[in-house]
N, C-alpha and C positions, 0 to 999 in steps of 0.2 A: 511693442515695437514692431513695425511692419517693414519687411525687407524693401529697400528702395533702390536708388540709383547705384550702379556699379561703382564702388569707391576707387577702382583702378583708373577709370576714365578721368582724364585731366591730371593724373599724377605723372611723375617723371621717373622713369627707370633708367638709371645711369645717365646717359646723355640723350635719351629719347623721351619725348612727350607722347603719352598715350592718348589717342584721339577718338577711337571708335572700336567697338568689338566687331570682329568679322565672322567669328565662328568659334565653336567649342566642341572638343572631342572628349574621349574617355580619359585622356592623360593631360591635355593641355588646352589652353585658350589662345586664340590668335587675335591680335589687335592690329589696327592701323596705327602707326606711329609716325613721328617726324623727328629727324635729327635736329636738335636745338640749334646747333651752330650753322649748319649749311642748309637747313630747310628742306632736306630730301625726305620724301615719304617712304616708309619702309613697312614691312610686316614683322611683328614681334610675337614670337611663339613662347608663351609663358607656361611652364609646367605647373600643374595644380600644386598648391602648397603642401598638401599631405603626401604627395608623391615626391616633391622636392626634398622632403625630409627623409626619404628612403634612399639608402645607398644604392640599392638595386636600380631604381629608376634614374638616379643621378648618372650611374654608369651607362644606362641605355641612352640618356640624353647626350652624354659626352660622346658616345659612339656616333650618334647622328651628326653632331657638330664636326667630329673628326672626319666622318665619311664624306659629307657634303663639302667640307673644306678642301678635300683633295680633288674635287671635280669642278672644272671650269668648262662649261659647254653651253651652247646657245639654248639647248632644250632641257637643261637642268636648272632649277631655281638656285641662284647663287646665294651663299651665306656671306653676310657682311660683318657680323659681330657675334660674340658668344660670351655668356656670363662667366664661364670658367667652371671647372669641376667643383671647386670648393666655395663658390659664392653663396651668399644667403638665399638669394632668389635665382631660380634657374630659368634662363631664357636664351633664345637664339634669334638673331635679327637677320632677316633675309630681304632680298629684293621684293617689292610689292608688284604683283602681277595684276594688271588691269584686264580682267576678263571673267570667264565662268569656268567652273569645273566641268569635266566631261559628263559627270553624272547630272549636273544641272541642265546641260544641253540635251541629254537623253530625256530627262523629265519634261523639258519644254517642247521638244520637237518630235519625240518618239524615235523610231528607228532612223538612223542617219544614213543617207544615201551611200552606197558602196564606194563610189569613186571619191567622195568627200572623206569618208572614213579611212580609205587607203592612205590619203595624204596625212591624216592624223597619225595613223599607224607607222608610217615611214619615220616621222620625227620622233615618236616614242622609241622605235627600234634603234634609231641613231643614238638617242640618249642612253639606252641600255648597252649598246655596243661600247660606248665611251666608258661607262661605269665598269663594265665587265673587264675591259682591257686594263683598267686601273685596279683590278682585283677586288671590286665591290659588287655584291649582289643586293638588290633592293629588298626583296622578300615581301613586299606589300603593294604590288601593282594593282590598282583598282581605279574605277572612274573618279572617285573622290580625290585621288592623289594626282590627277592629271588636270592641269590648267590650260585653257585655250585662250590666248590673249586676243584682244579685239582685232589686232592686225594679222591674226592667223598663225602666230608662232605658238607652238605647243611646248609646255613646260612640265617636266616630271618633278614632283616634290615629295616631301615627307619621307625622309630616309630614317625614320624613327626605329625601324627594326632591321636596318641594313646590317650586313655582316662583311667585315673585311676578310677576304678569303685566306689570308695568311695568318689569321688568328683562330683560336679555338671557338667553336660555336657556343654561345652563351644563351642559356634559357633562364627564365625567371620562375624558379620553383616548379619547373615542368609545365609552365603555362604555354598556351598556343600563341606564337608570335605571328601576326599577320591576320588577314581577314578570310574566314573560312570559305566564303562563296567564290573567292578568286585564287584559292591556294592550290598549289600543285599536289599531285598524289605523294610525291617524295617529301614535301614539306608536311603533309598531313600525317605521315607515319614517322616523322622525325628522322629521315635518312640524311646522309651526307648530301649537301646541295652544291650545285654549280649554277652557272648562268642560265641553264635550260629551265630551271624552276621559274625564273622571271619570264621566259618565253611562253611557258604554259599560262601564266597569269595574264600575259599580254593577249593570248588567245581568248581567255574568258572575257577580257575587256572588249575585244573586237566583236565577239559573239553577242555580248550584251548590247553594244552600240548598234549593230546592224539588224538585230531582231527585236530589241526592246525588252528582252528577257535574259536573265542570267542563265548560263547553261546548266548549272548545278544548283538545286534549291531544295528546301525542305523546311519542315516546321521547327527544326532545331539544328544546332551545329552538328550533332552526331549523324543525322540523316544526310545533311549536306556533304559531310566528309565521306560517308559511305558511298554516296553517289559519285563523288570525285574519284575515289579509289577504284570503284567498279566501272567507271566510264559510262555511267547511266545518264544520258542526255538526249535531247532532240537534235535534229540536224538543222543547219542554218536555213536551207531552202525549204524545209517543212514549215518553218515559222515565218519566213519572208521570201516568197517566190520571186520578188523583185530584186533580191540580192544578186550580185554578180557571182556566177559559178566559180570564177577564178578566186574571188575573195573567200567564198565558202571553202574552197580547197585549201587555201592558206590557213584559215582558221582551224580547219579539221586537222591539219598536220601539227599545228601548235598545240592542240588539245589531245594529242596522243598520250596514253597513260604511261607508256615507257619513255623515259627521257631520250633514249637512243633513237626513237622513232620520230622525234621532233627535228626541227632545223638545228644543225650543229651550233650555229652562232647567230647573234642578232644581225650581223652583216648579211647573212643569208636571208633573213626576214626582210631586210630593207630591199634586197634585190627582188624577192618574190612580190612584194607590194608594189614596187615600180612596174613590174610586169603586169599586174592587175590594171594599172592605169594605161600602160602601153597597149594592152589588148583592147581597151575601150577607145583607143585613139586620143588619149588625154595625157597630160603631164601635170605635176603640181603647180606649174607656172602658167597653165592655160589662161589666156587673157580674161575670159568671162566665166569659166566654170572652174572655180578653185575654192579653197577653204575660206579665204578672206572674204570673197564675194558672197559665199553662203552665209557667213556670220552677219554680214551687213543686210542682205536681202535673201533669206532662204527660199521664199516662194518663187521669186524670179529666177534664182539660180537653178532650182530644181526643175522649173519649166524648161529652161535652156538645156539642162542635162537630159531630161526625158526626150526632148526633140532630137538631140544628138544621138542618144542611145537607140532610138527607134530606127534611125537610118543605119547606124553602125551595126546593130544586132541583125537586121535583115540582110545587110551586105555580107557580114561574116557567116551567117547561117547558110546563105546561098553558096558561098565559097566552100564551106565544109561539106555541103551536099555534093558539090562537084568533085571534091577530093575523096568521096566515099565515106566520110566521117559522119554517119547519120546520127549517132548518139550525140556527138558534139553539136551538130546542127540543131537537134531537138532541144538540147539544153538552152541554147540561145533563143530559140523560138518560144520555149517555155517562159523565159524571162520577159520576152516581148509581149506575150499574151497576158502575162500578169499585169502589164501596164495597159494593154488595150486588148481585151478579150474578143473584140469583134474585128481584129485586124484581118481584112479580107485577103490580102496577098499571102499572109502566113497560112491562113486556113486553106487557101487554094494550093499552096505548096504541099501541105500535109495530104490533101486529097490526091494530089498528083503522084505521091509516093505509092499509092495503092491502085494505080491504073492497071488494067489487065496486061499481063506480060506479052510482049510482041513475039518472043521466042523462048524456047526452053533454056537458052543460055543465060537468060536473065533471072531464072527462078531462084538460084542461090542467093543472088544479090537482094532480091525482093524478100527472101526469107529473113535475111539479116535486118532489112529495113522494117519489116512487119514486126519482128520480135522486139526490136528497140522501141518501136512506137507503142506496142502493147505494154511494154514495161514502164513506159512513161504514162500509162493510163490515159491515153488520148490527150496528153498534155495536162499537167496538174492544174492548170488554170480552170479547166472545166469543173474540177472537184472543189478547189479552194475558192474560186470566184465564179459561181454559176451565172450564166447569161440571163439577162432580163427577158430574153426571147429564146427559150430553149430550142424552138424549132429551127432557128437560124443555123444551129450546128448539127442538126439531126443527121443529115446525109453524110457529112464529114466524119462524125463520130461513129456512125454505123460502119463505115469503111475501115476506120482505124481498128475496130474491134472484130473485123472479119478474120476467119482463119486463113492461114497462109500455107500454100503447098511448098514443101521443101524436099530436097533429095535426101535419101536415108543416111548418107555419110556426112551430112553437114556438121561442121565443127560447132562446139558449144558457143553460145553467144553470151558475152559478159552482161550480167544483169545490172540494171540501174533502177532500184526500187524507189518509188515515191510513197512514203508512209504518211498516214494521217498526222496532222500537226498535233503536238502535245506540248504543254508547258512543263518545265522541269520542277515540279513541286510534288515530290513523293507520290507520283501517280504512275499507274501501270496501265498499259494498253494491250488488249487481246485483239489481234488482227484477224479478220476472216481468212480462211484457207484460200490460197491462190487458186485461180481458175486453171484447171489442167490445160496443158498446151495442146494445140490442135495436132492430131495424129498426122505425121508426114506420110505421103504416098508417092509412089514412083511416077515420073512424068508419063502421062497417057493412060494411067490405070484408072479404073472406075472408083470414085470415092464411095465410102460406105453410105448407105441410105440414111437420111436424116429424118427424125420424127417431125410431124407437122409443127410449124411454128406456133407457139402458144400465144394466146392473145396478150397484148401488152397489159401489164399490171403495175401498180404502184410499188416502188422498192420497199423492202422490209425496213422498219425503223431501226436505228441504233439504240443501244441500251447503256445507260450510265448507272453505275452502282457506287454508293457512298459508304465510306467507313470513317466516321468522324469521332473525335474525342468529346468535343463540346456540342451542346445544342446549337442549332442554327436554322435560320430561314433560308430556303433554297430558291434562288432566282435563276431563271434561264432566259437569256436574251431580253433582259429588262422586265420580265414578268415573274411574279412569285408563283412557284409551282407547288409548294408544300413546305413541310417542316421536318427536321430531324430533331428528335427530342429524347433525352435520357429519362425514359419512363417505361411503364409496363406496356406490353403490346408492341414489342419491337417489330413484329412482322408487318405492322401498319405504317411504319416510318417510310417516308419517301426515299428511294434509292437503295432499299434492301433487296435481297435476292427475290423475295416474293412481290416486291413493288418497285421495279426499276423505273428510272426516268426514261421514257420513250421519246426519241428525237428523230426528226426527218434527217436523212443524210445531208451533210453539208457543214459549214462552219457554225459554231455556237459559242456563247459566252456563259460560263457558270459563275455565279456569285453566291457566297455563303456569308450571311449577315448575322452578327451577334452584337448587341449593344456594348458588350464588355470586351470585344476583340476587334482587331484590325480587319477590314474588309478583305476577304479572300476572293481572288479572281483568277479564273483559268479559261483561256481561249483554246479551242481545239476544233478539229474537223473530224467528223465521224462518218463512217461508211455504212452502207446497208448491212443490217444484221451484225454490226460490229459491237463488241462489248468493251466498255472502258470503266475502270475502277479508279476512284479518287480516294486516297487515304491521306488524311492530314490532321494536324492539330492546329487550331486557330491560334494566332499570336495575340495574347492578351494585351489589352490597353492598360498596362500597369508598369510602373517603374519601381525598381528597388532602391531604397535609400539606406545609407549607413550614417549613423549619428557621428558627428565629428568627435574624435577621441578626446578633444579638449573640453567637451561638454561635461559638466558635473554629472556624476552617475546617479544622483538622487533626483534629477529633473524628471517630471512626469510628462509623458508624451500623449497627445490626442491628435488623431488624424481623421478629419471629417466626422467628428462626433464619436469616433471609435477610440476608447481609452486603452492604451497599451500598458500603462503603468510606468514605474521607474525604469530609466535606461538600463540600470544594472540588472534588472530582472528579466528583460526580454532579449538581451544580447545585442541591442543597438542596431538591428536591421529590421526594416519594415517596408511595406509596399504602399504605393498610392494608386488606387484604381481610378479608371476614367481619365478624362483629358486634363482635368485640373484637380488640385487638392489644397486643403487648408491645414497647415501643420502648426501645432501649438506646443511649446515647451513651457511648463510651469516649474520654475526653479525656486526652491525655498531660499528666502533671504536675498534672491537675485532679481525676481520679478518674472513677468510673462513675456515670451518672445514668440511672435507669430510670423508665419511665412506663407505666402501664396505661391504654389509651385505649378509648373506646367511640365509634367513628366514626358519623357520620350519612351515609347514602348520598348521594353527590353533593356533599358539603360541602367547603369548603376552610378548614383551620384552621392556626394557627401553633403550633409546638412547639419548645422549652418555652414556656409562657405561664402565669405569668410566668417570667422567667429565674431560675435558681438564683443566689443571691447569690455563690456561690463562682466563678461564671463571669463575673460583671460586671467590667468593667475598673476 
């Protein structure tokens, strides 16, 4: 017998006809359904049968229905029906959202423009504000649980691990409730939670959406949680220089390790995100640059947005220069140069900052200007996005890096460091020592003699070191550079201390390929003579299966010609390597049952599911 069409499709659950499978998770399957009497399409979330049989999961499902049933808000998926806690089948019926998950939008479009994302964040924060005021925290905010409707309305869904704040916290045998990559530090260590745990998770979602990378990552859940607890992550503007500094600041505050350092309430986040749009001269209701327009035609909307921002950023940058806010101006210019690295007016403004002082009264102000500019490394666009014509910026860059004369009593200048980009995957970066500051001299005094200028030479290459668990082919920028192998002669492997990967300064893409593992990709920018170490364990392309408890224990299992023996002898758990697998159960007096499976890496599924009727007692 070969597994065929899903028997649930076409069936009737209570008063709902099941039409189509929409998706499946670790605990439930979601179907498109239709109310038989009134013809309304709905979403039906059906708990997996083996979990429905568990009192623990019934309780969790009941809590979800109870939690969502208390919430009626435009930005929260509404519940229409519920099977009840004691029903034979466990299901929840909700409104059907015609749109895409936020994760699907990120996968389709990459990093989402800051101003578009701010509109999404506003609606999510408004949903959380309503839930928190009703005494409910979600505890599983992630892109998969955010739906964006075609008309631009954002919907928060899946309150499967929500908790009512006036009830005791329920755990399932100490299991981790929530998704590790988006979990707050307090949730990771099982502290008492309040609404600020959802705000941290909202910050991880905004970070992921604006950069295309999760802020905290690793080869397994333990590494991810350790990075969350320790606050080990990259900065938004390191990974995406085109992001709005104001949105990066909101995200950074949401991702503070201590709950008291975040925004106090979701309403405060709504206010902060509105300010992001206001600063850019936009509102969520802008006639041509808004979320709905972007969903319909992202390319045209982004073109309009860039044109608007180029004018706006230049204008605001000039205003901040006039107000003496040089660091603020350079942040705006940095974003503008990330969009157009050859913007002549911005480059001219930067050169003008370093014109020779007309009088000694301007020295202090120029010292601040020079220090801020140096700290921005001549605007990070030159590092992250080198010009096709380096000579075009040579004069401006030389002036940016020139020493500045300052009075001896000058107050310290706040630093704004621009670090090389890194992806949050259990990697560590060793940055080169900062260049010593120019020695200040009194006005009119003779500067110390300088040694003759050295002839221009090529910058020293950066070095990448690897520390891998599995063998892999090492690719850099689309070209294979060598191999990492578990064999004798470790000193010859690429990426070891004796054989580092040498790279020209600038942005690069590292890929680690192993036919039995998911592709590992890390994008980063490396500086001259900088060292970077990547330590990771590749995620195997295998899925663990558990034999359905109703399967006779004397059935013999074969997986892709590998014989496991009787179910009772190997414990009922096995792995399917690769992208597909062929599973055979030979059951005495019952016959042979064959299944073609397509496992998802790292998943845990039950098989057979459902059980063949021939094997049911």
